[in-house]
C-alpha positions as CSV (number, residue, x, y, z in Angstrom):
1,M,-25.4,19.9,-21.3
2,P,-23.2,17.4,-19.4
3,N,-19.6,17.1,-20.5
4,H,-18.8,13.4,-20.9
5,S,-15.5,14.0,-22.8
6,S,-13.4,12.6,-20.0
7,C,-15.4,9.4,-19.7
8,E,-15.2,8.1,-23.3
9,K,-12.4,5.6,-22.5
10,A,-11.8,3.5,-19.5
11,P,-10.0,5.2,-16.6
12,I,-6.5,4.3,-15.6
13,F,-5.5,3.6,-12.0
14,I,-1.8,3.5,-11.0
15,V,-1.0,1.7,-7.8
16,G,2.0,0.2,-6.0
17,P,4.0,0.2,-2.8
18,P,5.5,3.6,-1.7
19,R,8.7,4.6,-3.5
20,S,8.2,2.1,-6.3
21,G,7.9,4.6,-9.2
22,T,4.2,5.4,-9.1
23,S,4.9,9.2,-9.4
24,L,7.3,8.7,-12.3
25,L,4.8,6.5,-14.1
26,S,2.0,8.9,-13.6
27,A,4.1,11.8,-14.9
28,I,4.8,9.7,-18.0
29,I,1.2,8.7,-18.6
30,G,-0.1,12.2,-17.7
31,S,2.1,13.6,-20.4
32,H,0.1,11.8,-23.1
33,S,-1.9,14.2,-25.2
34,N,-5.1,12.3,-24.4
35,I,-4.7,11.6,-20.7
36,A,-4.8,13.9,-17.7
37,C,-3.2,12.8,-14.3
38,G,-3.1,15.0,-11.3
39,P,-2.0,14.5,-7.6
40,E,-3.2,11.6,-5.5
41,T,-6.8,11.6,-4.5
42,D,-6.7,8.7,-1.9
43,L,-10.5,8.7,-2.3
44,F,-11.1,5.0,-1.9
45,R,-9.6,5.1,1.6
46,A,-10.7,8.6,2.6
47,L,-14.3,8.1,1.3
48,P,-15.2,4.4,1.8
49,L,-17.4,2.8,-0.7
50,R,-20.2,2.0,1.8
51,D,-20.4,5.8,2.6
52,V,-20.6,6.6,-1.1
53,E,-23.4,4.1,-1.7
54,Q,-25.4,5.7,1.1
55,I,-24.8,9.2,-0.4
56,V,-26.0,8.3,-3.9
57,T,-29.2,6.7,-2.6
58,G,-30.2,9.6,-0.4
59,E,-31.5,13.1,-1.0
60,N,-29.3,16.0,-2.0
61,W,-26.6,13.5,-3.0
62,C,-24.7,16.1,-5.0
63,E,-24.3,18.5,-2.1
64,K,-23.4,15.8,0.3
65,A,-20.8,14.3,-2.0
66,T,-19.3,17.7,-2.6
67,E,-19.2,18.4,1.1
68,R,-17.6,15.1,1.9
69,M,-14.8,15.6,-0.7
70,E,-14.2,19.1,0.5
71,E,-13.6,17.7,4.0
72,I,-10.8,15.5,2.8
73,K,-7.6,17.4,3.2
74,Y,-4.0,17.0,2.2
75,P,-1.4,17.4,5.1
76,D,-1.0,21.1,4.0
77,G,-4.6,21.7,4.9
78,K,-5.9,22.1,1.3
79,S,-8.7,20.0,-0.1
80,I,-8.1,17.4,-2.7
81,A,-10.0,19.4,-5.2
82,A,-7.9,22.4,-4.5
83,H,-4.7,20.5,-5.3
84,F,-6.3,19.7,-8.7
85,G,-7.0,23.4,-9.2
86,L,-10.7,22.8,-8.8
87,T,-13.1,25.0,-6.9
88,R,-16.1,23.8,-4.9
89,V,-18.4,25.3,-7.5
90,Q,-16.6,23.4,-10.4
91,L,-16.8,20.1,-8.5
92,S,-20.5,20.6,-7.7
93,E,-21.3,21.5,-11.2
94,H,-19.5,18.5,-12.6
95,L,-21.5,16.2,-10.2
96,S,-24.9,17.9,-10.9
97,N,-24.6,17.3,-14.6
98,Q,-24.7,13.5,-14.1
99,A,-26.9,10.8,-12.6
100,A,-26.1,9.7,-9.0
101,S,-23.7,6.8,-8.8
102,A,-20.5,5.7,-7.0
103,K,-18.7,5.8,-10.3
104,V,-19.6,9.5,-10.8
105,I,-18.5,10.5,-7.3
106,Y,-15.1,8.7,-7.4
107,S,-14.4,10.0,-10.9
108,S,-15.6,13.5,-10.3
109,I,-12.2,15.1,-9.3
110,P,-10.0,13.4,-12.0
111,A,-12.7,13.7,-14.6
112,A,-13.3,17.4,-13.9
113,F,-9.6,17.9,-13.9
114,A,-9.3,16.2,-17.3
115,D,-11.9,18.6,-18.7
116,T,-9.9,21.6,-17.5
117,Q,-6.9,20.2,-19.2
118,G,-8.8,19.6,-22.4
119,K,-8.1,15.9,-22.4
120,A,-10.5,13.1,-23.1
121,R,-9.3,10.6,-20.5
122,W,-8.1,10.5,-17.0
123,A,-5.6,8.5,-14.9
124,E,-5.5,8.5,-11.1
125,K,-2.4,7.6,-9.1
126,T,-2.6,6.7,-5.4
127,P,-0.1,4.1,-4.2
128,R,-2.3,2.9,-1.4
129,H,-5.2,2.2,-3.7
130,L,-3.3,-1.0,-4.0
131,F,-5.4,-2.0,-1.0
132,Y,-8.6,-1.1,-2.8
133,V,-8.3,-2.8,-6.2
134,D,-11.4,-5.0,-5.5
135,E,-13.4,-1.8,-4.8
136,I,-12.0,-0.1,-7.9
137,R,-13.0,-3.1,-10.1
138,R,-16.4,-3.1,-8.6
139,V,-17.0,0.6,-9.3
140,F,-15.1,0.8,-12.5
141,P,-15.5,-2.6,-14.2
142,D,-13.7,-1.4,-17.3
143,A,-10.8,0.3,-15.6
144,K,-7.2,-0.3,-16.5
145,I,-5.1,-0.9,-13.4
146,I,-1.3,-0.7,-13.5
147,R,0.7,-1.9,-10.5
148,I,4.4,-0.8,-10.5
149,I,6.8,-2.8,-8.3
150,R,10.4,-2.1,-7.2
151,D,12.9,-4.3,-5.5
152,P,12.0,-3.8,-1.8
153,R,15.6,-3.8,-0.9
154,D,15.9,-0.5,-2.9
155,S,12.4,0.9,-2.2
156,I,12.2,0.4,1.6
157,P,15.4,2.4,2.5
158,S,13.9,5.2,0.3
159,V,10.6,5.0,2.2
160,I,12.4,5.4,5.5
161,K,14.6,8.2,4.2
162,N,11.9,10.2,2.4
163,I,8.5,9.4,3.8
164,G,9.3,8.3,7.4
165,L,6.5,5.8,7.8
166,S,8.8,3.9,10.1
167,A,12.5,3.8,11.3
168,S,12.6,0.0,11.1
169,L,13.9,-1.6,8.0
170,V,12.8,-5.0,9.1
171,G,9.3,-3.8,10.0
172,E,8.9,-2.2,6.6
173,F,10.2,-5.4,4.8
174,Y,7.5,-7.3,6.6
175,R,4.9,-4.7,5.7
176,W,6.0,-4.8,2.0
177,A,5.8,-8.7,1.9
178,S,2.4,-8.6,3.4
179,V,1.1,-6.0,1.0
180,Y,2.5,-8.0,-2.0
181,A,1.0,-11.2,-0.8
182,K,-2.5,-9.6,-0.3
183,S,-2.5,-7.9,-3.7
184,E,-0.9,-10.6,-5.8
185,P,-4.0,-12.8,-6.3
186,F,-5.9,-9.9,-7.8
187,F,-3.2,-9.1,-10.4
188,R,-2.7,-12.7,-11.2
189,K,-6.3,-13.2,-12.2
190,D,-7.6,-9.8,-13.3
191,P,-7.4,-9.5,-17.1
192,D,-7.5,-5.7,-17.2
193,S,-4.5,-5.2,-14.8
194,I,-0.8,-5.5,-15.4
195,T,2.3,-5.4,-13.2
196,I,5.5,-3.7,-14.4
197,R,8.8,-3.5,-12.6
198,Y,10.4,-0.1,-11.9
199,E,13.8,-1.6,-13.0
200,D,12.4,-2.4,-16.5
201,L,10.8,1.1,-16.8
202,V,14.1,2.9,-16.1
203,T,16.4,0.5,-18.1
204,N,14.2,0.0,-21.1
205,T,11.9,3.1,-20.9
206,E,10.6,3.5,-24.4
207,E,9.7,-0.1,-24.9
208,Q,8.0,-0.3,-21.5
209,I,6.0,2.8,-22.2
210,A,5.0,1.5,-25.6
211,S,3.8,-1.7,-24.0
212,I,1.8,0.3,-21.4
213,C,0.2,2.4,-24.2
214,D,-0.8,-0.8,-25.9
215,F,-2.4,-2.1,-22.7
216,I,-4.4,1.1,-22.1
217,G,-5.4,1.4,-25.8
218,E,-3.4,4.6,-26.7
219,E,-0.8,5.4,-29.3
220,F,2.7,5.8,-27.9
221,E,3.9,9.4,-28.1
222,P,7.6,10.2,-27.8
223,S,6.7,13.3,-25.9
224,M,5.7,11.1,-23.0
225,L,9.5,10.6,-22.3
226,D,9.8,14.4,-21.6
227,R,7.2,14.1,-18.7
228,E,5.7,17.6,-19.2
229,G,2.8,16.4,-16.9
230,A,5.2,16.1,-13.9
231,N,4.1,19.4,-12.4
232,L,0.5,18.4,-12.4
233,V,1.3,15.2,-10.4
234,R,3.2,16.5,-7.5
235,V,2.4,18.9,-4.7
236,A,4.7,21.2,-2.8
237,S,4.5,19.2,0.4
238,E,5.7,16.0,-1.2
239,T,9.4,16.9,-1.6
240,W,10.4,13.4,-2.4
241,K,8.7,13.7,-5.8
242,S,10.9,16.7,-6.9
243,D,13.0,14.5,-9.3
244,I,10.2,12.9,-11.4
245,D,10.9,15.2,-14.3
246,K,14.7,14.7,-14.2
247,K,16.5,12.4,-16.6
248,I,15.4,8.8,-16.3
249,T,18.4,6.8,-15.1
250,A,19.1,3.2,-14.0
251,Q,21.8,4.4,-11.6
252,N,19.9,3.3,-8.5
253,V,18.8,-0.1,-9.8
254,Y,19.9,-2.8,-7.3
255,G,21.7,-0.1,-5.3
256,W,21.0,-2.2,-2.2
257,R,24.0,-4.4,-3.1
258,S,26.3,-1.6,-2.1
259,N,24.1,0.6,0.0
260,L,22.3,-1.8,2.3
261,D,24.0,-3.5,5.3
262,V,24.8,-7.1,4.3
263,D,22.9,-8.6,7.3
264,V,19.9,-6.4,6.7
265,A,19.9,-7.3,3.0
266,R,20.0,-11.0,4.0
267,A,17.0,-10.6,6.3
268,A,15.1,-8.7,3.6
269,S,15.9,-11.5,1.0
270,L,14.5,-14.0,3.5
271,I,11.4,-12.1,4.5
272,C,10.5,-11.2,0.9
273,C,11.8,-14.5,-0.7
274,E,8.6,-15.7,-2.4
275,A,7.9,-12.2,-3.9
276,L,11.5,-11.8,-5.1
277,E,11.3,-15.1,-6.9
278,Q,7.9,-14.4,-8.5
279,L,9.1,-11.0,-9.7
280,E,12.4,-12.5,-10.9
281,Y,14.6,-10.2,-8.7
282,P,18.1,-11.4,-7.9
283,D,19.3,-13.2,-4.9
284,P,16.2,-14.3,-3.0
285,I,17.2,-16.5,0.0
286,K,15.0,-19.5,0.8
287,P,14.8,-20.1,4.6
288,E,16.6,-23.1,6.0
289,K,14.2,-23.1,8.9
290,E,11.0,-21.1,9.6
291,V,8.2,-20.9,12.1
292,K,4.7,-19.6,11.5
293,V,3.5,-16.7,13.7
294,F,0.1,-15.2,14.2
295,P,-0.5,-12.4,14.1
296,L,2.5,-11.0,12.3
297,G,2.1,-7.3,11.6
298,E,4.7,-4.6,11.0
299,N,5.2,-4.2,14.8
300,F,6.6,-7.7,14.9
301,G,9.5,-6.5,12.8
302,V,9.9,-3.2,14.7
303,A,9.9,-4.9,18.1
304,N,12.3,-7.7,17.1
305,E,14.5,-6.2,14.5
306,S,17.9,-7.1,15.8
307,H,16.7,-10.7,16.7
308,I,15.2,-11.2,13.3
309,I,18.5,-10.1,11.7
310,D,20.5,-12.5,13.9
311,C,18.1,-15.3,12.9
312,A,18.6,-14.4,9.2
313,K,22.3,-14.9,9.5
314,K,21.5,-18.6,10.2
315,G,18.9,-18.8,7.5
316,Y,16.0,-18.7,9.9
317,R,12.8,-16.9,9.3
318,Y,9.6,-16.0,11.2
319,T,6.7,-15.9,8.7
320,A,3.0,-15.1,8.9
321,I,0.3,-17.7,8.8
322,G,-2.9,-16.5,7.1
323,D,-3.1,-13.3,5.1
324,T,-5.2,-11.2,7.5
325,Y,-4.5,-9.3,10.7
326,P,-6.8,-10.2,13.6
327,E,-10.0,-8.2,14.2
328,S,-10.0,-8.9,17.9
329,M,-7.9,-10.2,20.7
330,S,-10.0,-13.4,20.7
331,E,-9.1,-14.0,17.1
332,A,-5.4,-13.3,17.7
333,L,-5.3,-15.9,20.6
334,D,-7.7,-18.5,19.3
335,L,-7.6,-18.7,15.5
336,Y,-4.4,-20.6,15.3
337,P,-3.9,-22.2,18.7
338,D,-0.8,-24.2,17.7
339,V,1.1,-21.3,16.2
340,L,3.6,-19.1,17.8
341,L,2.1,-16.0,19.3
342,G,3.2,-12.8,17.5
343,D,2.6,-9.1,18.1
344,L,-0.8,-8.3,19.6
345,P,-3.0,-5.6,18.2
346,L,-3.7,-3.2,21.0
347,G,-4.7,-0.1,19.1
348,K,-3.5,3.5,19.6
349,R,-5.9,5.0,22.1
350,P,-4.7,4.5,25.7
351,S,-8.1,3.3,27.0
352,I,-8.5,0.8,24.2
353,R,-4.9,-0.4,24.7
354,V,-5.5,-1.0,28.4
355,R,-8.8,-2.8,27.8
356,R,-7.4,-5.1,25.1
357,S,-4.3,-5.8,27.3
358,M,-6.5,-7.0,30.1
359,H,-8.5,-9.1,27.6
360,A,-5.3,-10.6,26.2
361,I,-4.1,-11.5,29.7
362,S,-7.4,-13.1,30.6
363,R,-7.4,-15.1,27.4
364,I,-3.9,-16.4,28.0
365,I,-4.8,-17.5,31.5
366,M,-8.0,-19.2,30.3
367,R,-6.0,-21.0,27.6
368,F,-3.6,-22.2,30.4
369,L,-6.5,-23.4,32.5
370,S,-8.1,-25.3,29.6
371,R,-4.8,-27.0,28.9
372,K,-4.3,-25.3,25.6
373,P,-1.6,-22.8,26.5
374,V,-0.4,-20.3,24.0
375,I,2.9,-20.9,22.4
376,V,5.4,-18.1,22.9
377,D,9.1,-17.6,22.0
378,P,11.0,-16.1,24.9
379,D,13.3,-14.4,22.4
380,I,10.7,-12.2,20.8
381,N,8.6,-9.3,21.9
382,L,4.8,-9.2,21.4
383,G,4.8,-5.8,19.8
384,V,6.0,-2.4,21.1
385,G,5.3,-0.6,24.3
386,A,5.1,-1.4,28.0
387,L,1.7,-3.1,27.7
388,N,2.9,-5.5,25.1
389,R,6.0,-6.3,27.3
390,M,3.6,-7.0,30.2
391,I,1.5,-9.4,28.1
392,G,4.7,-11.1,27.0
393,K,5.7,-11.7,30.5
394,V,2.3,-13.2,31.4
395,A,2.5,-15.4,28.3
396,L,5.9,-16.7,29.4
397,V,4.4,-17.7,32.7
398,F,1.2,-19.3,31.5
399,G,2.2,-20.4,28.0
400,T,4.4,-23.0,26.4
401,R,7.9,-21.8,25.6
402,K,9.3,-22.6,22.1
403,T,12.7,-21.2,21.3
404,F,13.2,-20.8,17.6
405,A,16.6,-19.3,17.2
406,N,18.7,-22.1,18.7
């Protein structure tokens, strides 16, 4: 007979930017006597919904789903299921006991894990599932989604120190602001989602946990404060999670005031101004002057870090127009013809970068010939690398110069 014990209540998804407290929160929730929470699955990114929908409508769906999930590996080479202490046989048996659906596939690992823990409900924590909340809601219409946020002036230095996604503080502040802007409409409208601040969780822990329990429909248990579920949440390769079972402290709240360079802090407070205001964080800085840039991805901050910091000293800010990054060079150069040209998406493969560079140059020249030249700031770089610099030089020759900083 199929075991549906782990599906009686709505699943819980914990999402948020990196180093915002997702691991701490998952350890707390996973310590509830009724809820199991293991390591990150990353399934909505690693196993796209369109692929899952094809699997469930085809033959041998159970075997194909098991095989696809076994192919998804952690950086240490182990499969996701292995990190949950599940074998391929256990995963296959769990799937085979149920009717084919996307919901069954995405829940298979956390639900099977909950069964092994003898718990009736499961929670799943993957920070980057913040990008997939629409898909989560589509597959799990009754899911409870919790977004945890931390002041980016505290979380971003921690990201660079512990995870190493980038060495550029400014680039990461732009990334954080973009992620927040893209996810905010969902959490503003979705009735089964909440946002909590890390600062509130560590300064008023018991009250915050009680409020979360009320949201997910569980009784608050004082044992959640002890976080006995912490060992089930982390894996050995994620050394930055080693302290999630230590004493909860507010020692690092707003540590940026003393730890972050004053000019970098000012730039961050400008870049993230709207989000800081909405989240009621201290000291947002409204720009005295700003210019819209398209496209503006994380490479814009990386390539122009010192210049952006210098502009911030004057209260100036470059900001994105639109909430999407371009799909093609034509979009980047044509979608907003009267907006300052930002960093161009060339890709990672050398052959693709060369082809897109040639395309960008031809589009810039065509815009010049059609008397609609691109607008370019001579003080900024159009991304990182030699090809981006070459495109920038061409844009300065065939485009209209607009100096922003002066």
